[in-house]
N, C-alpha and C positions, 0 to 999 in steps of 0.2 A: 504494500500500500504506500502511496506517495506520502512522504513526510515533509516535503518543502512547502512553503507558502510564499506568495508574492504580495507584499504590502505596497499599495499605491497611494501616494499622498501628494497634495500640491507642494511644490518646492518653495515653501515660505518658512520663516523663522518659527512661527507658531506651530505649523504642521510637523516640522522636524522635532521640536521640543515635545510634541504630543506622542511621538514614537516611544519615548522613554517610559511612558505610562502604559503602553500596550504590552510590552514584554521586556524584561531585563536583558534579553539577548541582543536587543538593539544597541546596548551600551557595553556589552561584554561577551561577544560571540563573533566568530568569523562569518562574514556575510558579503554578498556581492550586490551592487546597486547600479542603477542607470539613472541618468539625468537627461531630460530631453524636452523638446518642443516640437513644432511641426516641421522643423528643418534640420535640427542638430541633435546629436546624442553623445553622451560621455558615459564610459563604463569604469567602475572602480571596485575595490574591495577594501575591507577594513575590519579590524577587531572591535572597533567602536564606531558603528555607522553614524550614530547621532553626532558625535564629535566631528567626524569627517565631513558630514553634510554641512555642518555649521561652518567649517573652514571653506567649503565651496561657496557658501553664501557671501563670503568676503572677497571672492574672486569676481572681478568685473566681467570676465568672459562667461562665467557659469551662473551667476546669480540671476541672469535674464532667462534661464531655462525654467520651464513651468511645472514639470512633473518629475517626481522621484519614485522609483520602484526599487524595493529592497527584497532580494531573494534570500530567504533564511531557512535553515534546516538544522534540526538538532544533531544530525550526523556529520555536518560540515566541519572541516578543519582548515588550517591555513593553506595547505597544499591544494585541497579541493577548490578553494575559493580562487586561488591564483590561476588554476586551470580553467575554471568556469569564466573568470574575467577575460582571459585571453581568447577563449572560444567565442564568447559573445562579441568581442571586438572584431575578430576575424570575420564572423558571419554578418555582422552589421555592415562592415566595410564592403563585403561581397554582395550584400543585398542591394545596396545603393540607394535605399529610400532616404536615408539621413546622411548628413556629413558627420563622420566620426571625428570628434575634436580631441581625442586622446593624443598625447605625444607618442612618438615612436621610439621610446627609450628602453625597449627590450621586452618582448612578450615571452613568458616562461613556457617551457615544455618539459618540465621535470616529471619523472615517474614517481608514483607513490602507492601505498597499499590500497588495494581494491579499486584501482583506477578504472578497470573495465566496468565495474558496477556503477560507478558514478557517471560514466559516459552515457549509460541508459537514462539516468536521472537528468543529465544535461539535455538529452533529447526531449524529455517531458517538459522541462523548463522552457526550452525553445518553443514547443508547440503551444504552451500556455501564453507566452509572450506574443506569438504569432496571432493567437485569437484576440489579443488586445491591440493588434495593429502595429506592433513593434517591428515585425517582419512581414514581407509581402510574398515571399516564395518559400518553398520547402528547402530543407538542408541540401538535398541532392541537387536541386536547381541552382542554388547559390554556389555550391562547390564546383559545379560544372561550368560556371560563367567565367569569362575572361577577367571580369572585375575582381573576382575572388582570387583567381590564379595569379594575377599580376599585382595584386594589392601589396603595398609596403608593410602591412601589418602581418608579420609572419613570426612564428615561433622558431628560433634557430637552435640547431644542435650545437654542442661544444666544438665539433670539428668543422662546422660550416662557416665559411667566410661571409662577412656582412657585405653584400654586393648590390650594385645597380640601383633598382628602385628603392630598396630598403635604405640604402645609404643616402639617396637623395632626400627622402623624407626625414631621416634622422638629422642630417645637416640643417635642413630647413627648420626643424623644430628647435634645434640648439640655437640657431641664428635668431629665432624669434623669442627666446626665453630670457633675454636681458632684462633684469629687474623683475622677473617672474617668480613664481613660487618654487620652493625647493623641491627636488625630486623625492618621490615616495621611497620608503626604505627598501622595498623589494625590486626596485627598478634595476634591471641588469646593466644598463648603460647610463645610470643616473649621474655618475661622476662627471660626465661631460656637460652637465647642465648647471654646474656650480660656477660661481663667479670666476671669470678669467677666460673660460672657453668660449662662451657666446660672443664676447668682445672681439675675439680673433676672427669672427665671421662677419664683422661689420662691413656692409656693402659687398659682401661675397657674391660673385656671379658664377653660377654653375649650370651645366646642361647635361642632358643624357642623349647620346648619339645612338640611333638605332638604324642600321643600314637598310633593313628590309621594310618595304612599304607597308605590308599588311600588319606586321608586328608593331611597327611605329604607330599606326592608326589605333591599335588596341591599347598601347601604352598611353597615348594621348588621352584616351577616354578615361583611363584610371587616374591620370594627373588632374583631369577636369573635375573628378569626383572627390579628390583628396585635398582637404584643407592644408594650406602651406605649399602645395605644388601647383604648377601652372602648365597647361598643355604646350605653351610656347617654349618651355624648357626642353621639350622633346624635339630633337633635330635630326634631319638627314645629314649625311656628310657634306652635301653641297650647301646646306643652310648654315653650317658653322662658319662659312665664309661670307655668305650673303647677308647675315645679320649685321655684319660690321662691328661686332663686339669683340672685346678681349675678355676671356674667361679666366677665372681663378682655377676652376676645375672642370674638366670634361670627363664624364664617365662614358665609356664606349662599350655597349653590349654587342655580342656577336662580332667582335672586331675582325675576325677572320673573313668576314664578308665585306670589309672595306675594299675598295677597288684600286688597282694600279691603272696606269694609262693603257687603255684598251678600248675596243668598241663597246660603247655603253648600251644599256638596255633600251634607251630612247635616243633618237638622233640629236635633239637639242642639248642633251647632257654632254655630248662630245665637245661642243663649243663652250659650254659652261666649265668643263674640265680645263680647257685651255685658258679661258679668261681668269679662272681662279688661280692658276699657276702664275699668270702674269701679275695679277693683283697682289699676291702674297710675296712673290720672289723676283718680280721684275722681268721674268722670262719664262717661256714655256719649254721646260726641260722634261722629256718623257720619263726621266728617272723619278720624278716627283710622284708620290702616291697620296692617297687620302690620309694616311698616317702623318705625312709632312704637313698637310693643311691643319690637322688637329693640333699638332705640336706647335705650329706657328701662331695659333690664335689662343692658346691656353698656357697658363703657368704650370699647372699640374694635370696629369692624365692618369686615368685608371682604365686599363684595357682588359676586357674579358676575352680570352683567346682560347680557341680549340682548333688547331690546324686540321684536325680530322673532320671538320665540318665545312671546309671550303668546297664549293660545289660547281663553280664555273671558272673558266680560264681568266675572266676579268677580275676575279678575287685576287688580292695581293698574293704574291708568289711565296712559296715555302722559304725562299732565301730571305725575303723581307721579314717574315715572321721569326725566323731563326735569329736574324740580327737583332730584332726587338727583344726577344727572350734572352739572348746572350748578354745584351747590355743591362737588362733588368737583373740578371743573375750577378753580374759583376758589381752592380750598384747595391746589391742585397735588397732589391725591391721586387723580387719574384716570389709569388705565393701560389702554392698549389691548392686547388679546391679539393679537400680530402674526401668529401662526401657530397652527394646530391640527393635531393628529395623527390626527383621526378619518377623514377621507376622503382617499384616495390622490390624488384629483383636485386637492386643494389648496384654499386659502382662496378663490380666484377662483370655484370651482364653487359655493360657498355663496352668494356675491353673485350669480352668474349665475342660479341657480334663483329667487332672489327677484325679480330683474329680469324673468325670463320671466313669472312669475306676476302681477307688478304692471304689466306692459305697457311697461317701459322698456328691455327688451333690444333692441339694435340689429340683431342677427342671430345666427346660430348660432355657437357656439364649440366647439372640440375640446379634449379633456382627455387628453393623452397618457398611456397606461398605465391609464386608467380605463374600465371596461366599462359604457358608457352606451348603452342600447338602447331603442327605441320599438316597441311591438307594437300591431297592429290586431286581434289575436285573443287573448282572455284564455287560452284553452286552451293556446296556444303559449307564452305567458309563464309560465303555471303549470308547464308541463313544463320550461321552462328553469330556473326557480327550484328545482324538484325536482332537476334535474341538478346545480346549483351546491351544493345541500345535500349531495348524495352526495360531491361533490369537495372542498368546503371546510368544510361545516357552517355553521350560523348564516345560512342563506338563508331569508327569511320573506316572506310576502305581507302587505302593509299597505294600508290604505284609509282614506279620509276617512269621517267619520261620516254617511254618506248612506243608511244602512239601519237599521231598528229592530234592537235586540239582543234578538230573541225567544228565542234559545237561552239567555239568562241564567237564565230560569225553567224552560225545558224543553230539556235537553241534546240531545234527539233532533231538534229542529227545525232546518231549514235556514233561514238568515237571508236569503240572497239568491242569485239565479241570474244569471250573465252568460255569454253564448255557450255555454250548456249546462253550464257549470261550477257545481256546487252548493257554496256557500260558507257557512262558519259562522264567526261572530266568535270572538274569544279566549274560551276556556272559563274563564279566570281573569283577574282584573284586577291581581293581584299576582304578580310573578315569571313573567310569561307567556313571555318570550323563551326561557328555559331549561326551560320545562315540557315534559313528554314529548309532548304533543299539538300543540305550537305549530307544527310544520312542516306540519301539515295544516289549520291554521286561518288566519284573517286578523286581524292586530293593528290596534288603533286607536291614535290619538295618545296615549291615556291609559295604554297599556301600553308604549310605545316611547320616549317622550321621556326623554332622558338616557342611553339605551342605544345600543350600537353593534351593527351586524350586519356580516357579510361582504358579503352581497348583499341588496338590498331590491327586491321587486317591488311597485311602488306603483300602486294602482288609484285614479285620480282619478274620483270618483263624480259622479252627476248633480246634486250640490249646487253644482257649478261648471258654467257654460255659457258659450258665446261668443255675444255679441250681434253678428250680422253687420252690422246697421244702424249700431250705435254703434262697431263695430270694437274691442270690449274684452271682457274677462272679467267676468262678472257672477255674482251669487249667485242660486241658485234656492232660496228659503227653504222651499218646500214639500218639498224633498228633503234638507233638513238635519235630522238626527235626534238630535243631542246634546241631551238634556233640559235641560242647564244651559248650552247654547251660545247661547241666544237670550233668556235670562231678563232682563227689564227690571230696572233697579235702582231699586226704590221708595224706598230710603233716600236716594238722591241725586236722585230725580225724573227719572231718565234712561230714555227709551224708545229702544231701539236700532233704527236704520234698517237697511235692507238693506246700505247702504254700510258701516255700522259692523260688521255681522256679517261682511261680505266680508273685512275686514281680518283677523279671527280665522281664517277658513277658509283664506285664503291663507297665513297663518302656519303653520297645521296642515300643509298640503301642502308647505311649504318644509321643515318639520322632517322629514316622511316622506321627502322626496327627498334628504335628507342623512344618512340612517342607514347606508347601505351603504358600508363602507370600500373594498371592492374594485370594486363596481359597483352600478348602479341600473337597473332595468327599469321601463318606464312604459307603462301602458294607460289610455286615457281613454274614459269612457262616452259623453259627449255628442259626436255626430258632428262638429258644427261646431267644437267646442273641440279635438277630435282633429286635424282638418285644420289648425287654427291652430297647435297645439303641435308637430306632427310635424316641422316644419322646424327646431325648436330642439333636438331630440334626435336 
């Protein structure tokens, strides 16, 4: 039987004082509370809710809020309340109905006794709050949204580096805390909010550079919904120059997708590349890359780099990345991300998929708790993905760029047929994952890189084959259809061989195979490659 209760009162001095008379637990028991109005919400926890709410009434930012809700339960302890507080913050930020005005000073994710039982209680609390209009969507709908997945409000593991969106929100909150209230005792990053640190960020200008158009649009949406962040802070590599600003810090996500001088995805970008070089360096030297632009317009840079995710010849070369990493190591400014929270199978799975594709995997591995399956019939895999979509949401078919995108111009056209299944590419290149028709379509690398799914059904197309004589995976160039995926670099006099393109195609499939957080299903078109890969999955 549920033992919690939610006390709702007007957020006034008299109402807060009256809580003391309702139950002594409001002054001497761990509890979680929310403060809100029609636009904003704040979440907190305290051992003395009455005293803490009175402190909030002294805050100019919070005294204007109209309603207080206190969640109290005789079985709660401090650890439970910290967990519930962080859960509500993350879900409220992902729901998007209210601006979450909490600072990003560290959300806890510590384990404690009977945590599994309390997770069930949290779900019941969520549903009660949803009935009162605090939430507009179910937990599953919230957790499957871009707003939740890209939100800066995240609980970090001890091994995880504070990166990208999280860091932007953290610095913004520190910057705005000059003369503000002291951090709460359980704040993980509260030391940075004390006097001396905020002053260092006076007039501090920062930006987040996101090379991919679709991901950039999603991140802008998150910044628009997050107090302290501005969508204008989210920039393309070209915009870091066109803004005309000098930045104190530029954080670059997916930095391996920055471009070298090469044929750009759109014609006008070629002239912009040239004009940016001239604007910054006084001449158009083909050796300049977008790394050089970013270094030229910013005092500090934080690059998030994974060379194994470069997927087109226009991406900066391995030599440029190695030079960057080498310099960072020499300067003792190189940090390895020790863990990632994307795939339930863990970091070893990412390395495993790459080893399978490049031929260095020694044998099959098992990943406990991860739904990894191999199919020899696409109809069965499609039905399985449709079933996961009904169960969990965010289950999508993905494929390598091994078929022409005919439906780009004619939405009624079928792009390819496998095992009697009529398949159509993504109907939009921007925001495809959450688009209404995406569950019935197939996404390419350019729609999915940087995003998470619950389940991915990956079709390895005929652009990869297995050479039984050589005993290795090879590229079939005649079946690789990305119009920019094989373009030679005339600026640098580079003609890309099949081996060069094979590296990009392997990287593409490595990315596709690591999008599913809960599971990945695999189908292979080439019979010889299917026989080779089957034992690894």
